[in-house]
KOLLOVEX-309796 format. One record per residue (C-alpha): residue number from 0; residue in three letters; x, y, z. Coordinates in nm, 2 decimals. Layout:
N
NODE num residuo     xx     yy     zz
NODE NUM     ALA      X      Y      Z
...
REM end
This chain:
103
NODE num residuo     xx     yy     zz
NODE   0     MET -13.86  -2.07   5.60
NODE   1     SER -14.18  -2.00   5.80
NODE   2     ASN -14.44  -1.74   5.70
NODE   3     LYS -14.37  -1.55   6.01
NODE   4     LYS -14.01  -1.49   5.90
NODE   5     GLN -14.10  -1.40   5.55
NODE   6     ASN -14.35  -1.13   5.66
NODE   7     LYS -14.19  -0.79   5.71
NODE   8     LEU -14.36  -0.48   5.85
NODE   9     SER -14.26  -0.30   5.53
NODE  10     ASP -14.51  -0.52   5.35
NODE  11     LEU -14.79  -0.34   5.53
NODE  12     SER -14.96  -0.03   5.38
NODE  13     PRO -14.75   0.28   5.46
NODE  14     HIS -15.05   0.49   5.56
NODE  15     LEU -15.10   0.26   5.87
NODE  16     PHE -14.78   0.39   6.04
NODE  17     TRP -14.75   0.75   5.90
NODE  18     ASP -14.67   0.87   6.25
NODE  19     TYR -14.41   0.60   6.33
NODE  20     ASP -14.06   0.52   6.21
NODE  21     ILE -14.14   0.18   6.06
NODE  22     ASN -13.78   0.08   6.13
NODE  23     SER -13.82   0.13   6.50
NODE  24     LEU -14.13  -0.10   6.52
NODE  25     SER -14.10  -0.47   6.60
NODE  26     ALA -14.37  -0.70   6.49
NODE  27     ASP -14.33  -0.89   6.82
NODE  28     LYS -14.29  -0.59   7.06
NODE  29     SER -14.54  -0.36   6.89
NODE  30     GLU -14.81  -0.61   6.83
NODE  31     HIS -15.09  -0.40   7.00
NODE  32     VAL -15.02  -0.10   6.78
NODE  33     ILE -14.99  -0.31   6.46
NODE  34     ILE -15.30  -0.51   6.52
NODE  35     GLU -15.51  -0.21   6.61
NODE  36     ARG -15.39  -0.01   6.31
NODE  37     VAL -15.46  -0.29   6.07
NODE  38     LEU -15.80  -0.37   6.22
NODE  39     ASP -15.91  -0.01   6.21
NODE  40     TYR -15.74   0.12   5.88
NODE  41     GLY -15.59  -0.18   5.70
NODE  42     LEU -15.66  -0.29   5.35
NODE  43     ILE -15.73  -0.66   5.26
NODE  44     ASN -15.36  -0.73   5.20
NODE  45     ASP -15.28  -0.59   5.55
NODE  46     TRP -15.54  -0.83   5.69
NODE  47     LYS -15.38  -1.12   5.51
NODE  48     TRP -15.04  -1.02   5.65
NODE  49     LEU -15.19  -0.99   6.00
NODE  50     LEU -15.35  -1.34   5.99
NODE  51     SER -15.04  -1.49   5.84
NODE  52     TYR -14.81  -1.34   6.10
NODE  53     TYR -15.01  -1.35   6.42
NODE  54     GLY -15.28  -1.60   6.36
NODE  55     LYS -15.65  -1.57   6.43
NODE  56     GLN -15.63  -1.64   6.81
NODE  57     LYS -15.36  -1.38   6.87
NODE  58     ILE -15.56  -1.12   6.68
NODE  59     ILE -15.87  -1.20   6.88
NODE  60     ASP -15.70  -1.20   7.21
NODE  61     THR -15.53  -0.86   7.14
NODE  62     ALA -15.84  -0.70   6.99
NODE  63     LEU -16.05  -0.79   7.30
NODE  64     GLN -15.80  -0.59   7.51
NODE  65     LEU -15.77  -0.28   7.29
NODE  66     ASN -15.95   0.02   7.45
NODE  67     ASN -15.90   0.24   7.15
NODE  68     LEU -16.02   0.00   6.88
NODE  69     SER -16.31   0.15   6.69
NODE  70     LEU -16.65   0.02   6.77
NODE  71     LEU -16.70  -0.05   6.40
NODE  72     SER -16.39  -0.28   6.40
NODE  73     ALA -16.51  -0.45   6.72
NODE  74     ILE -16.85  -0.52   6.58
NODE  75     PHE -16.70  -0.64   6.25
NODE  76     LEU -16.47  -0.88   6.44
NODE  77     SER -16.76  -0.99   6.67
NODE  78     THR -16.95  -1.09   6.35
NODE  79     ILE -16.68  -1.27   6.16
NODE  80     PHE -16.53  -1.45   6.46
NODE  81     GLU -16.86  -1.50   6.64
NODE  82     ILE -16.76  -1.32   6.96
NODE  83     GLU -17.00  -1.13   7.18
NODE  84     LYS -16.94  -0.76   7.12
NODE  85     GLU -16.97  -0.70   7.49
NODE  86     LYS -16.64  -0.88   7.54
NODE  87     PHE -16.44  -0.61   7.37
NODE  88     ALA -16.28  -0.36   7.60
NODE  89     CYS -16.36  -0.08   7.36
NODE  90     TYR -16.72  -0.17   7.38
NODE  91     LYS -16.73  -0.20   7.76
NODE  92     ASN -16.54   0.13   7.80
NODE  93     LYS -16.72   0.34   7.54
NODE  94     ARG -16.63   0.70   7.57
NODE  95     SER -16.92   0.93   7.58
NODE  96     ALA -16.94   1.19   7.31
NODE  97     HIS -16.92   1.55   7.44
NODE  98     ASN -17.12   1.83   7.29
NODE  99     TYR -16.89   2.13   7.33
NODE 100     LEU -17.12   2.37   7.16
NODE 101     ASN -17.43   2.51   7.33
NODE 102     TYR -17.69   2.55   7.06
REM end
Protein backbone atom coordinates (compact mmCIF):
# COMPACT_ATOMS: atom_id res chain seq x y z
CA MET A 1 0.00 0.00 0.00
CA SER A 2 1.38 3.43 -0.90
CA ASN A 3 2.14 6.17 1.62
CA LYS A 4 -0.59 8.28 0.07
CA LYS A 5 -3.24 5.70 0.95
CA GLN A 6 -1.94 5.21 4.49
CA ASN A 7 -2.02 8.92 5.33
CA LYS A 8 -5.33 10.10 6.71
CA LEU A 9 -6.37 13.66 7.48
CA SER A 10 -7.12 12.52 11.02
CA ASP A 11 -3.35 12.04 11.42
CA LEU A 12 -2.88 15.83 11.26
CA SER A 13 -2.99 18.02 14.38
CA PRO A 14 -6.60 18.81 15.31
CA HIS A 15 -5.85 22.51 15.89
CA LEU A 16 -5.23 22.97 12.16
CA PHE A 17 -8.87 22.43 11.27
CA TRP A 18 -10.72 23.61 14.35
CA ASP A 19 -13.18 25.47 12.11
CA TYR A 20 -13.80 22.59 9.68
CA ASP A 21 -15.57 19.28 9.90
CA ILE A 22 -12.52 17.08 9.27
CA ASN A 23 -14.78 14.39 7.81
CA SER A 24 -15.97 16.78 5.10
CA LEU A 25 -12.44 17.56 3.92
CA SER A 26 -10.79 15.58 1.18
CA ALA A 27 -7.00 15.53 0.95
CA ASP A 28 -7.27 15.77 -2.83
CA LYS A 29 -10.09 18.29 -3.16
CA SER A 30 -9.07 20.55 -0.24
CA GLU A 31 -5.34 20.59 -0.89
CA HIS A 32 -5.02 24.40 -0.83
CA VAL A 33 -6.62 24.63 2.62
CA ILE A 34 -4.63 21.71 3.99
CA ILE A 35 -1.29 22.88 2.62
CA GLU A 36 -1.83 26.47 3.77
CA ARG A 37 -2.84 25.43 7.30
CA VAL A 38 0.10 23.07 7.70
CA LEU A 39 2.60 25.59 6.32
CA ASP A 40 1.32 28.34 8.61
CA TYR A 41 0.41 26.42 11.78
CA GLY A 42 1.60 22.84 11.47
CA LEU A 43 3.88 20.91 13.78
CA ILE A 44 6.83 18.85 12.53
CA ASN A 45 4.67 15.70 12.22
CA ASP A 46 2.19 17.67 10.11
CA TRP A 47 5.04 18.74 7.82
CA LYS A 48 6.13 15.11 7.48
CA TRP A 49 2.56 14.12 6.60
CA LEU A 50 2.37 16.90 4.03
CA LEU A 51 5.63 15.88 2.34
CA SER A 52 4.65 12.23 2.38
CA TYR A 53 1.19 12.84 0.92
CA TYR A 54 1.70 15.65 -1.59
CA GLY A 55 5.44 15.64 -2.23
CA LYS A 56 7.81 18.59 -2.37
CA GLN A 57 6.86 19.88 -5.83
CA LYS A 58 3.10 19.93 -5.16
CA ILE A 59 3.68 21.81 -1.91
CA ILE A 60 5.87 24.37 -3.70
CA ASP A 61 3.44 24.81 -6.60
CA THR A 62 0.51 25.30 -4.24
CA ALA A 63 2.37 27.59 -1.82
CA LEU A 64 3.39 29.88 -4.68
CA GLN A 65 -0.31 30.46 -5.46
CA LEU A 66 -1.60 31.05 -1.91
CA ASN A 67 -2.54 34.70 -1.39
CA ASN A 68 -3.20 34.23 2.33
CA LEU A 69 -0.05 32.31 3.21
CA SER A 70 1.81 34.18 5.94
CA LEU A 71 4.91 36.08 4.86
CA LEU A 72 6.86 34.22 7.52
CA SER A 73 5.92 30.88 5.95
CA ALA A 74 6.73 32.17 2.46
CA ILE A 75 10.16 33.38 3.53
CA PHE A 76 10.82 30.09 5.33
CA LEU A 77 9.84 28.12 2.21
CA SER A 78 11.93 30.38 0.00
CA THR A 79 14.92 29.62 2.19
CA ILE A 80 14.56 25.85 2.52
CA PHE A 81 13.50 25.26 -1.09
CA GLU A 82 15.75 28.00 -2.56
CA ILE A 83 12.93 29.90 -4.26
CA GLU A 84 12.90 33.67 -4.71
CA LYS A 85 10.44 35.10 -2.21
CA GLU A 86 9.10 37.44 -4.90
CA LYS A 87 7.58 34.41 -6.66
CA PHE A 88 5.08 33.86 -3.84
CA ALA A 89 1.63 35.35 -4.46
CA CYS A 90 1.36 36.36 -0.80
CA TYR A 91 4.59 38.34 -1.16
CA LYS A 92 3.58 40.03 -4.42
CA ASN A 93 0.12 40.88 -3.13
CA LYS A 94 1.07 42.04 0.35
CA ARG A 95 -1.78 43.70 2.12
CA SER A 96 -1.01 47.05 3.61
CA ALA A 97 -1.53 47.39 7.32
CA HIS A 98 -4.18 49.91 8.20
CA ASN A 99 -3.85 52.15 11.20
CA TYR A 100 -7.41 52.59 12.38
CA LEU A 101 -6.55 54.69 15.40
CA ASN A 102 -5.57 58.33 15.09
CA TYR A 103 -2.98 59.00 17.74
